[in-house]
C-alpha positions as semicolon CSV with decimal commas, in nm:
position;residue;x (nm);y (nm);z (nm)
1;M;2,591;-0,214;-0,417
2;R;2,433;0,037;-0,177
3;S;2,160;0,123;-0,428
4;E;2,083;-0,246;-0,474
5;D;2,039;-0,279;-0,096
6;F;1,734;-0,052;-0,103
7;L;1,616;-0,044;-0,466
8;P;1,687;-0,402;-0,574
9;S;1,689;-0,504;-0,938
10;W;1,737;-0,849;-1,093
11;L;2,109;-0,811;-1,013
12;S;2,033;-0,835;-0,641
13;I;1,921;-1,196;-0,680
14;V;2,279;-1,272;-0,776
15;I;2,475;-1,056;-0,534
16;S;2,263;-0,988;-0,227
17;P;2,228;-1,223;0,072
18;V;1,935;-1,005;0,187
19;Y;1,755;-0,997;-0,147
20;I;1,437;-1,161;-0,016
21;V;1,378;-0,920;0,270
22;R;1,490;-0,608;0,082
23;S;1,296;-0,679;-0,238
24;S;0,971;-0,754;-0,054
25;L;1,015;-0,437;0,154
26;F;1,081;-0,234;-0,161
27;E;0,774;-0,373;-0,338
28;G;0,554;-0,299;-0,038
29;I;0,674;0,061;-0,010
30;K;0,640;0,110;-0,385
31;S;0,281;-0,018;-0,381
32;F;0,182;0,259;-0,136
33;S;0,409;0,534;-0,269
34;Q;0,156;0,693;-0,506
35;R;-0,071;0,772;-0,211
36;I;0,198;0,980;-0,038
37;E;0,193;1,341;-0,155
38;G;0,240;1,708;-0,070
39;E;0,476;1,810;0,209
40;V;0,641;1,484;0,313
41;L;0,845;1,416;0,627
42;D;1,086;1,121;0,629
43;F;1,147;1,038;0,995
44;G;1,474;0,853;1,054
45;C;1,569;0,940;0,699
46;G;1,936;0,839;0,691
47;S;2,038;0,865;0,326
48;K;1,673;0,895;0,209
49;P;1,704;0,570;0,011
50;Y;1,338;0,557;-0,099
51;E;1,290;0,925;-0,183
52;S;1,283;0,855;-0,558
53;L;0,964;0,649;-0,517
54;F;0,757;0,944;-0,398
55;H;0,684;1,127;-0,721
56;K;0,388;1,316;-0,575
57;A;0,591;1,483;-0,301
58;D;0,613;1,861;-0,337
59;N;0,884;1,874;-0,072
60;Y;1,069;1,586;0,097
61;V;1,215;1,672;0,438
62;G;1,446;1,436;0,626
63;V;1,477;1,413;1,005
64;D;1,708;1,187;1,204
65;I;1,861;1,160;1,549
66;K;2,227;1,251;1,599
67;V;2,333;0,954;1,810
68;S;2,222;0,617;1,673
69;G;2,352;0,277;1,572
70;H;2,454;0,392;1,224
71;S;2,691;0,652;1,087
72;H;2,562;0,975;0,931
73;E;2,850;0,982;0,684
74;D;2,617;0,932;0,384
75;S;2,306;1,078;0,545
76;K;2,088;1,349;0,393
77;V;1,950;1,489;0,715
78;D;1,774;1,827;0,699
79;F;1,686;1,848;1,069
80;F;1,780;1,658;1,382
81;Y;1,532;1,522;1,639
82;D;1,622;1,563;2,007
83;G;1,427;1,256;2,116
84;E;1,137;1,457;2,258
85;K;1,004;1,725;2,024
86;L;1,015;1,748;1,646
87;P;1,135;2,091;1,522
88;F;0,813;2,173;1,332
89;P;0,482;2,348;1,409
90;D;0,157;2,153;1,440
91;N;0,006;2,025;1,112
92;S;0,319;2,090;0,907
93;F;0,302;1,784;0,680
94;D;0,055;1,619;0,444
95;S;0,231;1,281;0,475
96;I;0,495;1,111;0,689
97;V;0,710;0,810;0,599
98;C;0,925;0,611;0,840
99;F;1,132;0,311;0,727
100;E;1,285;0,056;0,967
101;V;1,309;0,299;1,259
102;F;1,047;0,207;1,520
103;E;1,252;-0,088;1,650
104;H;1,524;0,162;1,746
105;V;1,290;0,393;1,940
106;F;1,265;0,327;2,313
107;N;0,998;0,591;2,390
108;I;0,760;0,489;2,110
109;D;0,456;0,663;2,262
110;V;0,635;0,998;2,276
111;L;0,739;0,966;1,913
112;C;0,391;0,867;1,791
113;E;0,239;1,168;1,967
114;E;0,489;1,395;1,795
115;L;0,431;1,240;1,454
116;S;0,056;1,285;1,497
117;R;0,109;1,646;1,606
118;V;0,309;1,753;1,299
119;L;0,089;1,554;1,056
120;K;-0,225;1,723;0,929
121;P;-0,569;1,576;1,007
122;K;-0,643;1,301;0,751
123;G;-0,274;1,298;0,662
124;L;-0,120;0,962;0,570
125;F;0,155;0,787;0,763
126;L;0,353;0,507;0,595
127;V;0,569;0,309;0,836
128;T;0,773;-0,011;0,801
129;L;0,934;-0,211;1,080
130;P;1,072;-0,562;1,124
131;F;0,892;-0,850;1,291
132;V;1,149;-1,129;1,234
133;W;1,509;-1,012;1,208
134;E;1,833;-1,026;1,400
135;E;1,950;-0,758;1,643
136;H;2,114;-0,473;1,453
137;E;2,254;-0,122;1,503
138;S;2,346;-0,228;1,855
139;P;2,294;-0,118;2,124
140;Y;2,001;0,079;1,979
141;D;1,773;-0,212;1,895
142;F;1,487;-0,218;2,143
143;A;1,178;-0,395;2,008
144;R;0,997;-0,615;1,758
145;Y;0,628;-0,562;1,686
146;S;0,373;-0,811;1,557
147;S;0,097;-0,691;1,325
148;Y;-0,135;-0,674;1,627
149;G;0,117;-0,492;1,842
150;I;0,194;-0,213;1,596
151;S;-0,173;-0,173;1,503
152;H;-0,259;-0,129;1,872
153;I;0,013;0,132;1,925
154;L;-0,090;0,330;1,617
155;K;-0,458;0,323;1,714
156;R;-0,366;0,450;2,061
157;H;-0,221;0,762;1,898
158;N;-0,506;0,855;1,660
159;F;-0,384;0,655;1,360
160;E;-0,629;0,432;1,175
161;V;-0,469;0,148;0,977
162;I;-0,609;0,154;0,624
163;D;-0,375;-0,095;0,456
164;F;-0,128;-0,353;0,584
165;I;0,128;-0,583;0,420
166;K;0,323;-0,865;0,582
167;S;0,627;-0,865;0,359
168;T;0,721;-1,233;0,323
169;T;0,575;-1,581;0,356
170;N;0,677;-1,824;0,629
171;F;0,901;-2,017;0,389
172;L;1,072;-1,706;0,251
173;T;1,131;-1,573;0,601
174;I;1,307;-1,894;0,709
175;S;1,501;-1,904;0,381
176;Q;1,611;-1,543;0,423
177;L;1,736;-1,599;0,776
178;F;1,935;-1,902;0,660
179;I;2,092;-1,725;0,361
180;H;2,179;-1,416;0,563
181;N;2,332;-1,615;0,847
182;L;2,529;-1,827;0,601
183;S;2,674;-1,520;0,431
184;Q;2,769;-1,360;0,762
185;N;2,972;-1,666;0,860
186;L;3,115;-1,774;0,524
187;L;3,129;-1,476;0,286
188;P;3,498;-1,420;0,199
189;K;3,645;-1,078;0,271
190;T;3,843;-1,050;-0,050
191;R;3,667;-0,895;-0,349
192;I;3,717;-1,175;-0,603
193;L;3,633;-1,458;-0,364
194;G;3,337;-1,260;-0,238
195;W;3,192;-1,233;-0,587
196;L;3,254;-1,603;-0,652
197;F;3,074;-1,690;-0,330
198;R;2,777;-1,481;-0,438
199;L;2,760;-1,649;-0,777
200;I;2,811;-2,003;-0,649
201;V;2,616;-1,986;-0,322
202;I;2,394;-1,679;-0,283
203;F;2,248;-1,677;-0,634
204;P;2,139;-2,045;-0,629
205;L;1,995;-2,018;-0,277
206;N;1,796;-1,703;-0,361
207;S;1,668;-1,862;-0,681
208;I;1,569;-2,190;-0,517
209;A;1,388;-2,011;-0,232
210;L;1,186;-1,800;-0,477
211;L;1,098;-2,098;-0,695
212;V;0,995;-2,325;-0,406
213;N;0,788;-2,045;-0,257
214;K;0,578;-2,034;-0,575
215;I;0,452;-2,388;-0,522
216;L;0,407;-2,389;-0,144
217;P;0,094;-2,267;0,039
218;K;0,124;-1,896;0,113
219;T;0,115;-1,851;0,489
220;N;0,257;-1,543;0,659
221;T;0,228;-1,585;1,033
222;L;0,609;-1,567;1,031
223;Y;0,723;-1,274;0,821
224;C;1,006;-1,024;0,796
225;N;0,843;-0,680;0,790
226;N;0,528;-0,490;0,873
227;I;0,441;-0,235;0,604
228;V;0,161;-0,016;0,734
229;L;-0,035;0,269;0,579
230;C;-0,252;0,465;0,819
231;E;-0,448;0,789;0,843
232;N;-0,429;1,054;1,113
233;L;-0,773;1,075;1,277
234;K;-0,701;1,379;1,495
235;T;-0,919;1,687;1,455
236;N;-0,825;2,052;1,442
237;D;-0,982;2,113;1,783
């Protein structure tokens, strides 16, 4: 079940009330993964759920913060971040990835400066963050960024956006919020009833949303996630 949360297969359509948001996030990350290579830093790594996508990484280092809204029971953290300075010299990494973390960072400017510092000039930075989603990992949920907002912040810290994906259409975003909210309120706690609910309710709703989305106009002014690939424009001076 945990693997399906991050690396969804066809089975997730049946069992997952967050299939729409997770599958679109996965596809976006996968589409950029071949451009990430060399020494790779995963900031806010948790369990490193997307590590297997980065086949061109020579080394994959995970950093996280000790106190956060999630447990580190299943984490694969190599180093901890103290909230001010990353424990690496300047220009240590060829690429940095950061998945669903920026909304939990209060001092975003400090973090972006540090990420730029440890990333080599012309190094790539792949970051994802939600635009439309409920509060989570409370009380460490501080912000939501539009495509314009995150682009402005990245530019302010020497990052040039070279590719950008808004993960879902307006219709899929609304559908996902409805399905997720429904499951939070109605999903039975017992194992057997939980599976029946998924088959009878979640599977049809996921399927209908995906089918209807195919015939509707594709607008994405309301979307679940920003998926941003950018380049570090700093110089060695």
